[in-house]
N, C-alpha and C positions, 0 to 999 in steps of 0.2 A: 524529586524536583519538584518542585512549583511553576503556574501558567507566571508567566510574565504579564506585569499588568491587574488591572480589574478582571475578574471573571465572573460577570454577568453574563446573560446568553447572551446577548448584543456582540459582548467581543470575542464570544468564547470560537462563533461559526469562522471568522476569517483565521482564528488560530487554526481551528482544525481544517480547515481548505487548504490552509499550505502544510498541513504534516498529509492529508491526502495526495495532495500535489509529490510530496517528496516519496510518499510510499510504491507510487506508481511508478517515478521513473525508477526507483530500487527494483521494482516487480520488474521491471524491461531489464534492467541493465542484468540480474537475476537469469532473465527468459535465455537473455543473448548467451549468456553463458553457459546454460544447459542445452542451447542449441547445437553449440559448439561441440559439445563431448559428447554430445547425443550418436556419433557414428566412431567413435574411437573406443578402445578397450578401456575406460571409463565410464559406458553407457550405465551402469548401476549408477555412480553417481548423479549420471543427468537424471536417471529417474526421480532419485530423491529429489533434484531440487523442482524438477517440474514436480513434484508433488506439493513443494514449501511453495512453488510459483502460485497451485492452486486456490491454498491457505491465502494467501498473500489477495490474490486476486480480490475473492470471497470478502478479506477485511477490505478493500478500496470501496468493494461496490455498499458495503455498510456502512462504510463513514462516509461516502458520499452522499448518499439518502441520510443522512443523519443532517450535516449542511445543505442540504434541501430542506430538511425540513428545519431545520434552525431558519434557514431565511427566507422562507412561508412565513413563520411563526412570529 
């Protein structure tokens, strides 16, 4: 899947910012599902989802830093 439009450094930042926003929203949804499962008989699934959430949070931080770096360069 290619990037839409020109892909110079100046145009990639806004696209990545949009992806970072979507990733943060997905992480929140995942966290809500994990929280709901945490006190049920599916707590093993909740634990797996919390692990995925931690990975997504780390990815979000890295992507946010990249977007910040692009906006200041």
